N, CA, C and O atoms as a CHARMM CRD file, in Angstrom:
* protein
*
  280
    1    1 MET  N     85.30600  80.20200  10.53400 PROA 1      0.00000
    2    1 MET  CA    84.14200  79.86500   9.73700 PROA 1      0.00000
    3    1 MET  C     83.55500  81.15900   9.16900 PROA 1      0.00000
    4    1 MET  O     83.41000  82.15200   9.88200 PROA 1      0.00000
    5    2 GLU  N     83.22700  81.13600   7.89800 PROA 2      0.00000
    6    2 GLU  CA    82.67700  82.34600   7.29400 PROA 2      0.00000
    7    2 GLU  C     81.17900  82.44900   7.55400 PROA 2      0.00000
    8    2 GLU  O     80.51300  81.46100   7.86400 PROA 2      0.00000
    9    3 THR  N     80.66900  83.66500   7.42000 PROA 3      0.00000
   10    3 THR  CA    79.24900  83.89800   7.67100 PROA 3      0.00000
   11    3 THR  C     78.40200  83.40500   6.49900 PROA 3      0.00000
   12    3 THR  O     78.90000  83.20000   5.39300 PROA 3      0.00000
   13    4 LYS  N     77.11500  83.22300   6.77000 PROA 4      0.00000
   14    4 LYS  CA    76.19100  82.81200   5.71100 PROA 4      0.00000
   15    4 LYS  C     76.09500  83.89100   4.63900 PROA 4      0.00000
   16    4 LYS  O     75.97400  83.58400   3.45300 PROA 4      0.00000
   17    5 LEU  N     76.15000  85.15800   5.05500 PROA 5      0.00000
   18    5 LEU  CA    76.06900  86.25700   4.09600 PROA 5      0.00000
   19    5 LEU  C     77.25700  86.23500   3.13600 PROA 5      0.00000
   20    5 LEU  O     77.09200  86.48100   1.94100 PROA 5      0.00000
   21    6 ARG  N     78.44800  85.94200   3.64900 PROA 6      0.00000
   22    6 ARG  CA    79.63100  85.84900   2.78300 PROA 6      0.00000
   23    6 ARG  C     79.48000  84.68700   1.79700 PROA 6      0.00000
   24    6 ARG  O     79.81900  84.81800   0.62000 PROA 6      0.00000
   25    7 THR  N     78.97200  83.55500   2.28100 PROA 7      0.00000
   26    7 THR  CA    78.75000  82.40500   1.40800 PROA 7      0.00000
   27    7 THR  C     77.76300  82.75800   0.30300 PROA 7      0.00000
   28    7 THR  O     77.95900  82.38100  -0.85300 PROA 7      0.00000
   29    8 ILE  N     76.71000  83.47700   0.65400 PROA 8      0.00000
   30    8 ILE  CA    75.72200  83.89600  -0.34200 PROA 8      0.00000
   31    8 ILE  C     76.35700  84.83800  -1.36000 PROA 8      0.00000
   32    8 ILE  O     76.11100  84.70100  -2.55900 PROA 8      0.00000
   33    9 ALA  N     77.16900  85.79100  -0.90300 PROA 9      0.00000
   34    9 ALA  CA    77.83700  86.73000  -1.81700 PROA 9      0.00000
   35    9 ALA  C     78.75400  85.98700  -2.78200 PROA 9      0.00000
   36    9 ALA  O     78.77400  86.29100  -3.97500 PROA 9      0.00000
   37   10 LYS  N     79.50600  85.02400  -2.28200 PROA 10     0.00000
   38   10 LYS  CA    80.38800  84.23200  -3.13900 PROA 10     0.00000
   39   10 LYS  C     79.57800  83.43300  -4.14900 PROA 10     0.00000
   40   10 LYS  O     79.94200  83.35200  -5.32200 PROA 10     0.00000
   41   11 ALA  N     78.49100  82.85000  -3.69600 PROA 11     0.00000
   42   11 ALA  CA    77.64300  82.06000  -4.58900 PROA 11     0.00000
   43   11 ALA  C     77.04300  82.92900  -5.68800 PROA 11     0.00000
   44   11 ALA  O     76.99400  82.52100  -6.84800 PROA 11     0.00000
   45   12 LEU  N     76.58900  84.12200  -5.32600 PROA 12     0.00000
   46   12 LEU  CA    75.98500  85.02200  -6.31300 PROA 12     0.00000
   47   12 LEU  C     76.98500  85.47700  -7.36800 PROA 12     0.00000
   48   12 LEU  O     76.67800  85.46100  -8.56000 PROA 12     0.00000
   49   13 THR  N     78.17800  85.88300  -6.94200 PROA 13     0.00000
   50   13 THR  CA    79.16900  86.34600  -7.91800 PROA 13     0.00000
   51   13 THR  C     79.60600  85.21100  -8.83700 PROA 13     0.00000
   52   13 THR  O     79.81000  85.42300 -10.03200 PROA 13     0.00000
   53   14 TRP  N     79.74800  84.02300  -8.29300 PROA 14     0.00000
   54   14 TRP  CA    80.12600  82.87000  -9.11000 PROA 14     0.00000
   55   14 TRP  C     79.02200  82.53800 -10.10500 PROA 14     0.00000
   56   14 TRP  O     79.30400  82.18800 -11.25100 PROA 14     0.00000
   57   15 GLN  N     77.77400  82.64400  -9.67800 PROA 15     0.00000
   58   15 GLN  CA    76.65800  82.33700 -10.56200 PROA 15     0.00000
   59   15 GLN  C     76.50500  83.35800 -11.68000 PROA 15     0.00000
   60   15 GLN  O     76.07200  83.00500 -12.77600 PROA 15     0.00000
   61   16 VAL  N     76.85000  84.61000 -11.42600 PROA 16     0.00000
   62   16 VAL  CA    76.81100  85.61900 -12.49100 PROA 16     0.00000
   63   16 VAL  C     77.79000  85.23800 -13.59900 PROA 16     0.00000
   64   16 VAL  O     77.47000  85.33100 -14.78400 PROA 16     0.00000
   65   17 ILE  N     78.97700  84.81100 -13.20200 PROA 17     0.00000
   66   17 ILE  CA    79.97100  84.36100 -14.18300 PROA 17     0.00000
   67   17 ILE  C     79.44100  83.13600 -14.93000 PROA 17     0.00000
   68   17 ILE  O     79.50500  83.07400 -16.15800 PROA 17     0.00000
   69   18 GLY  N     78.92400  82.17500 -14.18900 PROA 18     0.00000
   70   18 GLY  CA    78.38200  80.96700 -14.80600 PROA 18     0.00000
   71   18 GLY  C     77.20400  81.25300 -15.72200 PROA 18     0.00000
   72   18 GLY  O     77.06000  80.62400 -16.77000 PROA 18     0.00000
   73   19 LEU  N     76.36400  82.19900 -15.33200 PROA 19     0.00000
   74   19 LEU  CA    75.21000  82.58100 -16.14900 PROA 19     0.00000
   75   19 LEU  C     75.65900  83.13200 -17.49600 PROA 19     0.00000
   76   19 LEU  O     75.10600  82.77700 -18.53700 PROA 19     0.00000
   77   20 ALA  N     76.65400  83.99300 -17.46700 PROA 20     0.00000
   78   20 ALA  CA    77.15700  84.58400 -18.70900 PROA 20     0.00000
   79   20 ALA  C     77.78300  83.52700 -19.62300 PROA 20     0.00000
   80   20 ALA  O     77.51300  83.49900 -20.82300 PROA 20     0.00000
   81   21 VAL  N     78.60700  82.67500 -19.05700 PROA 21     0.00000
   82   21 VAL  CA    79.27800  81.64400 -19.85100 PROA 21     0.00000
   83   21 VAL  C     78.27000  80.63100 -20.39600 PROA 21     0.00000
   84   21 VAL  O     78.30700  80.29000 -21.57800 PROA 21     0.00000
   85   22 THR  N     77.37800  80.15500 -19.54200 PROA 22     0.00000
   86   22 THR  CA    76.37900  79.17800 -19.97700 PROA 22     0.00000
   87   22 THR  C     75.45800  79.76600 -21.03400 PROA 22     0.00000
   88   22 THR  O     75.13600  79.10800 -22.02300 PROA 22     0.00000
   89   23 GLY  N     75.03400  81.00600 -20.82300 PROA 23     0.00000
   90   23 GLY  CA    74.17100  81.66300 -21.80400 PROA 23     0.00000
   91   23 GLY  C     74.84100  81.80000 -23.15600 PROA 23     0.00000
   92   23 GLY  O     74.23000  81.53900 -24.19300 PROA 23     0.00000
   93   24 ALA  N     76.09700  82.21000 -23.13900 PROA 24     0.00000
   94   24 ALA  CA    76.83400  82.37200 -24.39600 PROA 24     0.00000
   95   24 ALA  C     77.01000  81.03500 -25.11400 PROA 24     0.00000
   96   24 ALA  O     76.82500  80.94700 -26.32800 PROA 24     0.00000
   97   25 LEU  N     77.36500  80.00300 -24.36500 PROA 25     0.00000
   98   25 LEU  CA    77.54000  78.68300 -24.97600 PROA 25     0.00000
   99   25 LEU  C     76.22000  78.11800 -25.50100 PROA 25     0.00000
  100   25 LEU  O     76.17700  77.54300 -26.58800 PROA 25     0.00000
  101   26 ALA  N     75.15500  78.28100 -24.73500 PROA 26     0.00000
  102   26 ALA  CA    73.85000  77.78300 -25.17900 PROA 26     0.00000
  103   26 ALA  C     73.38300  78.53300 -26.42600 PROA 26     0.00000
  104   26 ALA  O     72.81100  77.92800 -27.33300 PROA 26     0.00000
  105   27 TRP  N     73.61800  79.82600 -26.47700 PROA 27     0.00000
  106   27 TRP  CA    73.24100  80.62700 -27.64700 PROA 27     0.00000
  107   27 TRP  C     74.02800  80.16300 -28.87600 PROA 27     0.00000
  108   27 TRP  O     73.48000  80.01400 -29.96800 PROA 27     0.00000
  109   28 PHE  N     75.32500  79.93900 -28.66400 PROA 28     0.00000
  110   28 PHE  CA    76.18600  79.46400 -29.75000 PROA 28     0.00000
  111   28 PHE  C     75.67900  78.12900 -30.30500 PROA 28     0.00000
  112   28 PHE  O     75.63200  77.93100 -31.51900 PROA 28     0.00000
  113   29 HSD  N     75.30200  77.21800 -29.40400 PROA 29     0.00000
  114   29 HSD  CA    74.89000  75.87700 -29.82900 PROA 29     0.00000
  115   29 HSD  C     73.46100  75.80800 -30.36200 PROA 29     0.00000
  116   29 HSD  O     73.16500  74.98700 -31.23100 PROA 29     0.00000
  117   30 THR  N     72.57500  76.65700 -29.85300 PROA 30     0.00000
  118   30 THR  CA    71.17000  76.56800 -30.27300 PROA 30     0.00000
  119   30 THR  C     70.78200  77.63900 -31.28300 PROA 30     0.00000
  120   30 THR  O     69.85600  77.44400 -32.07100 PROA 30     0.00000
  121   31 GLY  N     71.48400  78.76900 -31.26400 PROA 31     0.00000
  122   31 GLY  CA    71.12500  79.88200 -32.13300 PROA 31     0.00000
  123   31 GLY  C     69.91500  80.65300 -31.64400 PROA 31     0.00000
  124   31 GLY  O     69.47000  81.59000 -32.30600 PROA 31     0.00000
  125   32 SER  N     69.37800  80.27300 -30.49700 PROA 32     0.00000
  126   32 SER  CA    68.18500  80.91900 -29.94700 PROA 32     0.00000
  127   32 SER  C     68.52000  81.63600 -28.64200 PROA 32     0.00000
  128   32 SER  O     68.96900  81.01900 -27.67600 PROA 32     0.00000
  129   33 VAL  N     68.29700  82.94000 -28.63000 PROA 33     0.00000
  130   33 VAL  CA    68.55400  83.71600 -27.41400 PROA 33     0.00000
  131   33 VAL  C     67.60000  83.28400 -26.30000 PROA 33     0.00000
  132   33 VAL  O     68.01800  83.14200 -25.15100 PROA 33     0.00000
  133   34 LEU  N     66.33500  83.07500 -26.62500 PROA 34     0.00000
  134   34 LEU  CA    65.34400  82.68800 -25.61800 PROA 34     0.00000
  135   34 LEU  C     65.67900  81.33600 -24.98400 PROA 34     0.00000
  136   34 LEU  O     65.60900  81.18800 -23.76400 PROA 34     0.00000
  137   35 THR  N     66.03600  80.36900 -25.79400 PROA 35     0.00000
  138   35 THR  CA    66.42500  79.05500 -25.27100 PROA 35     0.00000
  139   35 THR  C     67.68200  79.17400 -24.42300 PROA 35     0.00000
  140   35 THR  O     67.77900  78.55900 -23.36100 PROA 35     0.00000
  141   36 ALA  N     68.63700  79.96000 -24.88500 PROA 36     0.00000
  142   36 ALA  CA    69.88700  80.15000 -24.14700 PROA 36     0.00000
  143   36 ALA  C     69.62700  80.79000 -22.78800 PROA 36     0.00000
  144   36 ALA  O     70.17600  80.34300 -21.78200 PROA 36     0.00000
  145   37 LEU  N     68.79800  81.83000 -22.74500 PROA 37     0.00000
  146   37 LEU  CA    68.49000  82.49400 -21.47800 PROA 37     0.00000
  147   37 LEU  C     67.74200  81.56200 -20.53000 PROA 37     0.00000
  148   37 LEU  O     68.03000  81.52900 -19.33400 PROA 37     0.00000
  149   38 SER  N     66.80100  80.81900 -21.05400 PROA 38     0.00000
  150   38 SER  CA    66.04300  79.87600 -20.23500 PROA 38     0.00000
  151   38 SER  C     66.96200  78.81600 -19.63500 PROA 38     0.00000
  152   38 SER  O     66.88300  78.52000 -18.44200 PROA 38     0.00000
  153   39 PHE  N     67.81800  78.25800 -20.45500 PROA 39     0.00000
  154   39 PHE  CA    68.76200  77.23900 -19.98300 PROA 39     0.00000
  155   39 PHE  C     69.72600  77.82400 -18.95600 PROA 39     0.00000
  156   39 PHE  O     69.96800  77.21900 -17.91200 PROA 39     0.00000
  157   40 ALA  N     70.27300  78.99300 -19.24900 PROA 40     0.00000
  158   40 ALA  CA    71.23600  79.62400 -18.34500 PROA 40     0.00000
  159   40 ALA  C     70.60000  79.97200 -17.00400 PROA 40     0.00000
  160   40 ALA  O     71.21700  79.75700 -15.96100 PROA 40     0.00000
  161   41 LEU  N     69.39300  80.50000 -17.00900 PROA 41     0.00000
  162   41 LEU  CA    68.71700  80.84500 -15.75300 PROA 41     0.00000
  163   41 LEU  C     68.38100  79.60700 -14.92800 PROA 41     0.00000
  164   41 LEU  O     68.48100  79.63000 -13.70200 PROA 41     0.00000
  165   42 THR  N     67.98600  78.53400 -15.59300 PROA 42     0.00000
  166   42 THR  CA    67.68500  77.29000 -14.88500 PROA 42     0.00000
  167   42 THR  C     68.93500  76.72100 -14.22700 PROA 42     0.00000
  168   42 THR  O     68.90200  76.32700 -13.06200 PROA 42     0.00000
  169   43 THR  N     70.02700  76.67900 -14.96600 PROA 43     0.00000
  170   43 THR  CA    71.26400  76.13500 -14.39000 PROA 43     0.00000
  171   43 THR  C     71.82400  77.05300 -13.30800 PROA 43     0.00000
  172   43 THR  O     72.37800  76.56700 -12.32200 PROA 43     0.00000
  173   44 ALA  N     71.69200  78.35800 -13.46800 PROA 44     0.00000
  174   44 ALA  CA    72.18700  79.30000 -12.46000 PROA 44     0.00000
  175   44 ALA  C     71.40300  79.16700 -11.15900 PROA 44     0.00000
  176   44 ALA  O     71.98700  79.18300 -10.07500 PROA 44     0.00000
  177   45 THR  N     70.09900  79.03800 -11.26300 PROA 45     0.00000
  178   45 THR  CA    69.26300  78.91800 -10.06800 PROA 45     0.00000
  179   45 THR  C     69.56800  77.63700  -9.30300 PROA 45     0.00000
  180   45 THR  O     69.74800  77.66400  -8.08500 PROA 45     0.00000
  181   46 SER  N     69.62600  76.53100 -10.00800 PROA 46     0.00000
  182   46 SER  CA    69.92500  75.27000  -9.33000 PROA 46     0.00000
  183   46 SER  C     71.36300  75.26000  -8.82000 PROA 46     0.00000
  184   46 SER  O     71.63100  74.75600  -7.73000 PROA 46     0.00000
  185   47 GLY  N     72.28100  75.81100  -9.59800 PROA 47     0.00000
  186   47 GLY  CA    73.67700  75.86900  -9.17000 PROA 47     0.00000
  187   47 GLY  C     73.86600  76.71100  -7.92700 PROA 47     0.00000
  188   47 GLY  O     74.66300  76.35800  -7.05800 PROA 47     0.00000
  189   48 LEU  N     73.15100  77.81600  -7.82500 PROA 48     0.00000
  190   48 LEU  CA    73.23500  78.68600  -6.65200 PROA 48     0.00000
  191   48 LEU  C     72.79700  77.93900  -5.39900 PROA 48     0.00000
  192   48 LEU  O     73.46400  78.00300  -4.36700 PROA 48     0.00000
  193   49 ALA  N     71.69500  77.24100  -5.49100 PROA 49     0.00000
  194   49 ALA  CA    71.19300  76.49800  -4.33700 PROA 49     0.00000
  195   49 ALA  C     72.17100  75.39700  -3.92100 PROA 49     0.00000
  196   49 ALA  O     72.47500  75.24800  -2.73700 PROA 49     0.00000
  197   50 PHE  N     72.65700  74.63700  -4.88400 PROA 50     0.00000
  198   50 PHE  CA    73.57700  73.54900  -4.56100 PROA 50     0.00000
  199   50 PHE  C     74.92600  74.05700  -4.06500 PROA 50     0.00000
  200   50 PHE  O     75.54000  73.43100  -3.20100 PROA 50     0.00000
  201   51 PHE  N     75.39700  75.18600  -4.60200 PROA 51     0.00000
  202   51 PHE  CA    76.65300  75.76600  -4.13100 PROA 51     0.00000
  203   51 PHE  C     76.53200  76.18000  -2.67100 PROA 51     0.00000
  204   51 PHE  O     77.43200  75.91800  -1.87400 PROA 51     0.00000
  205   52 PHE  N     75.42700  76.82300  -2.31800 PROA 52     0.00000
  206   52 PHE  CA    75.22700  77.26500  -0.93800 PROA 52     0.00000
  207   52 PHE  C     75.26300  76.07600   0.01600 PROA 52     0.00000
  208   52 PHE  O     75.95400  76.11300   1.03500 PROA 52     0.00000
  209   53 VAL  N     74.52000  75.02200  -0.31300 PROA 53     0.00000
  210   53 VAL  CA    74.50000  73.82400   0.52900 PROA 53     0.00000
  211   53 VAL  C     75.89400  73.20900   0.60700 PROA 53     0.00000
  212   53 VAL  O     76.34200  72.82900   1.69000 PROA 53     0.00000
  213   54 HSD  N     76.57500  73.10800  -0.51200 PROA 54     0.00000
  214   54 HSD  CA    77.92200  72.54000  -0.56500 PROA 54     0.00000
  215   54 HSD  C     78.88500  73.31700   0.33900 PROA 54     0.00000
  216   54 HSD  O     79.64000  72.71900   1.10700 PROA 54     0.00000
  217   55 GLU  N     78.85500  74.63700   0.24400 PROA 55     0.00000
  218   55 GLU  CA    79.73500  75.47400   1.06800 PROA 55     0.00000
  219   55 GLU  C     79.42600  75.32200   2.55300 PROA 55     0.00000
  220   55 GLU  O     80.34800  75.23900   3.36500 PROA 55     0.00000
  221   56 ARG  N     78.15900  75.28300   2.91900 PROA 56     0.00000
  222   56 ARG  CA    77.78600  75.16000   4.32900 PROA 56     0.00000
  223   56 ARG  C     78.18700  73.79100   4.87600 PROA 56     0.00000
  224   56 ARG  O     78.60200  73.69000   6.03100 PROA 56     0.00000
  225   57 LEU  N     78.07000  72.75200   4.07700 PROA 57     0.00000
  226   57 LEU  CA    78.51100  71.43300   4.52800 PROA 57     0.00000
  227   57 LEU  C     80.02100  71.40400   4.72000 PROA 57     0.00000
  228   57 LEU  O     80.50900  70.87100   5.71700 PROA 57     0.00000
  229   58 TRP  N     80.76100  71.97000   3.78000 PROA 58     0.00000
  230   58 TRP  CA    82.21200  72.00100   3.90100 PROA 58     0.00000
  231   58 TRP  C     82.66100  72.85600   5.08100 PROA 58     0.00000
  232   58 TRP  O     83.72700  72.60700   5.64500 PROA 58     0.00000
  233   59 ALA  N     81.88100  73.84500   5.46100 PROA 59     0.00000
  234   59 ALA  CA    82.22600  74.68200   6.61200 PROA 59     0.00000
  235   59 ALA  C     82.23100  73.86900   7.90500 PROA 59     0.00000
  236   59 ALA  O     82.86000  74.27100   8.88400 PROA 59     0.00000
  237   60 ARG  N     81.54500  72.74300   7.91900 PROA 60     0.00000
  238   60 ARG  CA    81.49600  71.88000   9.10100 PROA 60     0.00000
  239   60 ARG  C     82.65000  70.87600   9.14500 PROA 60     0.00000
  240   60 ARG  O     82.88700  70.24500  10.17500 PROA 60     0.00000
  241   61 VAL  N     83.35400  70.73100   8.04900 PROA 61     0.00000
  242   61 VAL  CA    84.44500  69.75700   7.96600 PROA 61     0.00000
  243   61 VAL  C     85.72700  70.40500   8.46800 PROA 61     0.00000
  244   61 VAL  O     86.12500  71.45900   7.97200 PROA 61     0.00000
  245   62 ARG  N     86.36800  69.78800   9.43900 PROA 62     0.00000
  246   62 ARG  CA    87.58800  70.33700  10.03200 PROA 62     0.00000
  247   62 ARG  C     88.83000  69.92400   9.24400 PROA 62     0.00000
  248   62 ARG  O     89.89400  70.51400   9.43100 PROA 62     0.00000
  249   63 TRP  N     88.72000  68.94200   8.38300 PROA 63     0.00000
  250   63 TRP  CA    89.85600  68.43300   7.62800 PROA 63     0.00000
  251   63 TRP  C     90.49300  69.54600   6.79800 PROA 63     0.00000
  252   63 TRP  O     89.79400  70.30300   6.12300 PROA 63     0.00000
  253   64 GLY  N     91.80800  69.64000   6.85100 PROA 64     0.00000
  254   64 GLY  CA    92.53400  70.60300   6.03400 PROA 64     0.00000
  255   64 GLY  C     92.62100  71.99500   6.62100 PROA 64     0.00000
  256   64 GLY  O     93.18000  72.89600   5.99600 PROA 64     0.00000
  257   65 ILE  N     92.08000  72.18900   7.81000 PROA 65     0.00000
  258   65 ILE  CA    92.14800  73.49500   8.46900 PROA 65     0.00000
  259   65 ILE  C     93.08300  73.35500   9.65900 PROA 65     0.00000
  260   65 ILE  O     92.79600  72.63200  10.61300 PROA 65     0.00000
  261   66 GLY  N     94.20300  74.05800   9.58600 PROA 66     0.00000
  262   66 GLY  CA    95.17300  73.98900  10.66600 PROA 66     0.00000
  263   66 GLY  C     94.78500  74.90100  11.82000 PROA 66     0.00000
  264   66 GLY  O     94.05700  75.87800  11.64400 PROA 66     0.00000
  265   67 GLU  N     95.28100  74.56500  12.99300 PROA 67     0.00000
  266   67 GLU  CA    95.04500  75.41200  14.16300 PROA 67     0.00000
  267   67 GLU  C     96.03200  76.56100  14.15800 PROA 67     0.00000
  268   67 GLU  O     97.18600  76.41100  13.75600 PROA 67     0.00000
  269   68 ARG  N     95.56100  77.70300  14.60900 PROA 68     0.00000
  270   68 ARG  CA    96.45300  78.85800  14.73700 PROA 68     0.00000
  271   68 ARG  C     97.09200  78.83400  16.11700 PROA 68     0.00000
  272   68 ARG  O     96.42000  78.63800  17.12900 PROA 68     0.00000
  273   69 HSD  N     98.38300  79.03400  16.13300 PROA 69     0.00000
  274   69 HSD  CA    99.11300  79.07700  17.40300 PROA 69     0.00000
  275   69 HSD  C     99.55900  80.50400  17.64400 PROA 69     0.00000
  276   69 HSD  O    100.23100  81.11200  16.81000 PROA 69     0.00000
  277   70 ALA  N     99.18000  81.02500  18.78300 PROA 70     0.00000
  278   70 ALA  CA    99.53500  82.41600  19.10500 PROA 70     0.00000
  279   70 ALA  C    100.88500  82.50400  19.75700 PROA 70     0.00000
  280   70 ALA  O    101.33900  83.59700  20.09300 PROA 70     0.00000
C-alpha cells in the first residue's frame, strides 16, 4: 500500500498536466484567458480532491493484487 504523501504527489503532478490542458482548451473555445484560468482552476481543485479519495478507496481493494511468494 502506498503512503498518503505519495498519493498526494501523484495527484498534484496529474493535476498540473490537467490544468495546462484544460486551460489551453478553455482558452481556445472561449477566447478569454480569465475565463480559461477560472475554469481550469475550478476543475483542477475538484479533480485533485476526487482523485485523492478515489486512490485511497482503491488502496483498500485487494482485487487484482497478487500475493508475493518468497
